[in-house]
C-alpha positions as protocol buffer text, in pm:
chain_id: "A"
residue {
  index: 1
  type: UNK
  ca { x: -2787 y: -3900 z: -4063 }
}
residue {
  index: 2
  type: UNK
  ca { x: -2911 y: -4050 z: -4389 }
}
residue {
  index: 3
  type: UNK
  ca { x: -2678 y: -4260 z: -4600 }
}
residue {
  index: 4
  type: UNK
  ca { x: -2728 y: -4314 z: -4971 }
}
residue {
  index: 5
  type: UNK
  ca { x: -2601 y: -4632 z: -5134 }
}
residue {
  index: 6
  type: UNK
  ca { x: -2624 y: -4659 z: -5512 }
}
residue {
  index: 7
  type: UNK
  ca { x: -2600 y: -4980 z: -5715 }
}
residue {
  index: 8
  type: UNK
  ca { x: -2590 y: -5040 z: -6090 }
}
residue {
  index: 9
  type: UNK
  ca { x: -2658 y: -5407 z: -6157 }
}
residue {
  index: 10
  type: UNK
  ca { x: -2399 y: -5603 z: -5956 }
}
residue {
  index: 11
  type: UNK
  ca { x: -2181 y: -5294 z: -5904 }
}
residue {
  index: 12
  type: UNK
  ca { x: -2168 y: -5062 z: -5605 }
}
residue {
  index: 13
  type: UNK
  ca { x: -2111 y: -4697 z: -5694 }
}
residue {
  index: 14
  type: UNK
  ca { x: -1800 y: -4591 z: -5502 }
}
residue {
  index: 15
  type: UNK
  ca { x: -1769 y: -4232 z: -5627 }
}
residue {
  index: 16
  type: UNK
  ca { x: -1909 y: -4012 z: -5900 }
}
residue {
  index: 17
  type: UNK
  ca { x: -1860 y: -3661 z: -6025 }
}
residue {
  index: 18
  type: UNK
  ca { x: -1723 y: -3429 z: -6292 }
}
residue {
  index: 19
  type: UNK
  ca { x: -1391 y: -3254 z: -6342 }
}
residue {
  index: 20
  type: UNK
  ca { x: -1332 y: -2961 z: -6576 }
}
residue {
  index: 21
  type: UNK
  ca { x: -980 y: -2977 z: -6718 }
}
residue {
  index: 22
  type: UNK
  ca { x: -768 y: -2729 z: -6910 }
}
residue {
  index: 23
  type: UNK
  ca { x: -495 y: -2796 z: -7163 }
}
residue {
  index: 24
  type: UNK
  ca { x: -372 y: -3152 z: -7176 }
}
residue {
  index: 25
  type: UNK
  ca { x: -321 y: -3172 z: -6800 }
}
residue {
  index: 26
  type: UNK
  ca { x: -388 y: -3522 z: -6666 }
}
residue {
  index: 27
  type: UNK
  ca { x: -655 y: -3593 z: -6408 }
}
residue {
  index: 28
  type: UNK
  ca { x: -516 y: -3798 z: -6119 }
}
residue {
  index: 29
  type: UNK
  ca { x: -736 y: -4006 z: -5889 }
}
residue {
  index: 30
  type: UNK
  ca { x: -609 y: -4192 z: -5583 }
}
residue {
  index: 31
  type: UNK
  ca { x: -830 y: -4484 z: -5487 }
}
residue {
  index: 32
  type: UNK
  ca { x: -732 y: -4734 z: -5217 }
}
residue {
  index: 33
  type: UNK
  ca { x: -367 y: -4625 z: -5249 }
}
residue {
  index: 34
  type: UNK
  ca { x: -364 y: -4674 z: -5628 }
}
residue {
  index: 35
  type: UNK
  ca { x: -287 y: -4369 z: -5842 }
}
residue {
  index: 36
  type: UNK
  ca { x: -491 y: -4363 z: -6162 }
}
residue {
  index: 37
  type: UNK
  ca { x: -401 y: -4097 z: -6419 }
}
residue {
  index: 38
  type: UNK
  ca { x: -639 y: -4000 z: -6698 }
}
residue {
  index: 39
  type: UNK
  ca { x: -420 y: -3868 z: -6979 }
}
residue {
  index: 40
  type: UNK
  ca { x: -547 y: -3697 z: -7294 }
}
residue {
  index: 41
  type: UNK
  ca { x: -338 y: -3745 z: -7608 }
}
residue {
  index: 42
  type: UNK
  ca { x: -383 y: -3665 z: -7975 }
}
residue {
  index: 43
  type: UNK
  ca { x: -270 y: -3887 z: -8262 }
}
residue {
  index: 44
  type: UNK
  ca { x: -404 y: -3811 z: -8612 }
}
residue {
  index: 45
  type: UNK
  ca { x: -316 y: -4164 z: -8725 }
}
residue {
  index: 46
  type: UNK
  ca { x: -567 y: -4344 z: -8501 }
}
residue {
  index: 47
  type: UNK
  ca { x: -937 y: -4321 z: -8419 }
}
residue {
  index: 48
  type: UNK
  ca { x: -1074 y: -4208 z: -8085 }
}
residue {
  index: 49
  type: UNK
  ca { x: -991 y: -4479 z: -7831 }
}
residue {
  index: 50
  type: UNK
  ca { x: -844 y: -4548 z: -7489 }
}
residue {
  index: 51
  type: UNK
  ca { x: -560 y: -4767 z: -7363 }
}
residue {
  index: 52
  type: UNK
  ca { x: -459 y: -4885 z: -7016 }
}
residue {
  index: 53
  type: UNK
  ca { x: -93 y: -4887 z: -6909 }
}
residue {
  index: 54
  type: UNK
  ca { x: 36 y: -5004 z: -6572 }
}
residue {
  index: 55
  type: UNK
  ca { x: 336 y: -4879 z: -6376 }
}
residue {
  index: 56
  type: UNK
  ca { x: 377 y: -5100 z: -6070 }
}
residue {
  index: 57
  type: UNK
  ca { x: 46 y: -5073 z: -5884 }
}
residue {
  index: 58
  type: UNK
  ca { x: -40 y: -4743 z: -6056 }
}
residue {
  index: 59
  type: UNK
  ca { x: -228 y: -4709 z: -6381 }
}
residue {
  index: 60
  type: UNK
  ca { x: -253 y: -4469 z: -6673 }
}
residue {
  index: 61
  type: UNK
  ca { x: -570 y: -4455 z: -6878 }
}
residue {
  index: 62
  type: UNK
  ca { x: -475 y: -4281 z: -7202 }
}
residue {
  index: 63
  type: UNK
  ca { x: -760 y: -4125 z: -7398 }
}
residue {
  index: 64
  type: UNK
  ca { x: -671 y: -4060 z: -7761 }
}
residue {
  index: 65
  type: UNK
  ca { x: -840 y: -3795 z: -7975 }
}
residue {
  index: 66
  type: UNK
  ca { x: -1120 y: -3703 z: -7733 }
}
residue {
  index: 67
  type: UNK
  ca { x: -1144 y: -3356 z: -7893 }
}
residue {
  index: 68
  type: UNK
  ca { x: -1490 y: -3361 z: -8049 }
}
residue {
  index: 69
  type: UNK
  ca { x: -1747 y: -3120 z: -7910 }
}
residue {
  index: 70
  type: UNK
  ca { x: -1982 y: -3418 z: -7889 }
}
residue {
  index: 71
  type: UNK
  ca { x: -1999 y: -3628 z: -7575 }
}
residue {
  index: 72
  type: UNK
  ca { x: -1811 y: -3956 z: -7606 }
}
residue {
  index: 73
  type: UNK
  ca { x: -1704 y: -4222 z: -7360 }
}
residue {
  index: 74
  type: UNK
  ca { x: -1770 y: -4573 z: -7238 }
}
residue {
  index: 75
  type: UNK
  ca { x: -2092 y: -4770 z: -7258 }
}
residue {
  index: 76
  type: UNK
  ca { x: -1973 y: -5048 z: -7025 }
}
residue {
  index: 77
  type: UNK
  ca { x: -1749 y: -5044 z: -6718 }
}
residue {
  index: 78
  type: UNK
  ca { x: -1374 y: -5068 z: -6778 }
}
residue {
  index: 79
  type: UNK
  ca { x: -1200 y: -5287 z: -6520 }
}
residue {
  index: 80
  type: UNK
  ca { x: -906 y: -5099 z: -6370 }
}
residue {
  index: 81
  type: UNK
  ca { x: -774 y: -5332 z: -6102 }
}
residue {
  index: 82
  type: UNK
  ca { x: -840 y: -5529 z: -5786 }
}
residue {
  index: 83
  type: UNK
  ca { x: -857 y: -5422 z: -5423 }
}
residue {
  index: 84
  type: UNK
  ca { x: -879 y: -5730 z: -5206 }
}
residue {
  index: 85
  type: UNK
  ca { x: -1172 y: -5927 z: -5346 }
}
residue {
  index: 86
  type: UNK
  ca { x: -1328 y: -5627 z: -5526 }
}
residue {
  index: 87
  type: UNK
  ca { x: -1280 y: -5515 z: -5887 }
}
residue {
  index: 88
  type: UNK
  ca { x: -1248 y: -5139 z: -5943 }
}
residue {
  index: 89
  type: UNK
  ca { x: -1410 y: -5020 z: -6266 }
}
residue {
  index: 90
  type: UNK
  ca { x: -1486 y: -4685 z: -6428 }
}
residue {
  index: 91
  type: UNK
  ca { x: -1751 y: -4547 z: -6659 }
}
residue {
  index: 92
  type: UNK
  ca { x: -1677 y: -4207 z: -6812 }
}
residue {
  index: 93
  type: UNK
  ca { x: -1790 y: -3947 z: -7061 }
}
residue {
  index: 94
  type: UNK
  ca { x: -1581 y: -3666 z: -7209 }
}
residue {
  index: 95
  type: UNK
  ca { x: -1704 y: -3346 z: -7367 }
}
residue {
  index: 96
  type: UNK
  ca { x: -1433 y: -3137 z: -7529 }
}
residue {
  index: 97
  type: UNK
  ca { x: -1456 y: -2761 z: -7548 }
}
residue {
  index: 98
  type: UNK
  ca { x: -1275 y: -2563 z: -7817 }
}
residue {
  index: 99
  type: UNK
  ca { x: -1104 y: -2870 z: -7969 }
}
residue {
  index: 100
  type: UNK
  ca { x: -952 y: -2994 z: -7646 }
}
residue {
  index: 101
  type: UNK
  ca { x: -846 y: -2669 z: -7481 }
}
residue {
  index: 102
  type: UNK
  ca { x: -1077 y: -2769 z: -7198 }
}
residue {
  index: 103
  type: UNK
  ca { x: -1277 y: -3084 z: -7125 }
}
residue {
  index: 104
  type: UNK
  ca { x: -1556 y: -3196 z: -6896 }
}
residue {
  index: 105
  type: UNK
  ca { x: -1473 y: -3542 z: -6762 }
}
residue {
  index: 106
  type: UNK
  ca { x: -1772 y: -3711 z: -6596 }
}
residue {
  index: 107
  type: UNK
  ca { x: -1697 y: -4034 z: -6410 }
}
residue {
  index: 108
  type: UNK
  ca { x: -1848 y: -4310 z: -6201 }
}
residue {
  index: 109
  type: UNK
  ca { x: -1614 y: -4539 z: -6003 }
}
residue {
  index: 110
  type: UNK
  ca { x: -1762 y: -4884 z: -5941 }
}
residue {
  index: 111
  type: UNK
  ca { x: -1680 y: -5179 z: -5715 }
}
residue {
  index: 112
  type: UNK
  ca { x: -1789 y: -5536 z: -5783 }
}
C-alpha cells in the first residue's frame, strides 16, 4: 500500500478537504480530542475578520462577515493549539453562495 505524506515548509499536512455548509450552521472538527467549531457570524459594524475563543480545551473560530461571493481566507497558518509537542494550525478559504445561505469551506490542518 502506498502512503502519501505532504509537507508545506516545516509543517506536516494532517488533513485537508472541503465542506459545503448551509445556513449559519457551524462546522465542527474533532482533532486529537479537541473540538474546534467554525462559526459564521455577521456584524455590519466590523470588517471581515476572524477571532479565536477558547472554552476549556475546546475552541471556537468565529468568522465574521464571510458573505462575499469572492474567495477569502487566510494567507498564513493560524495556530489553534498544542498536542504534546506539536502545534495544530489551520489554513482556510471560504466562498459564500447567495450572500451566506451556503458556503464552501476549504481547509488544511497542519502540524508543526
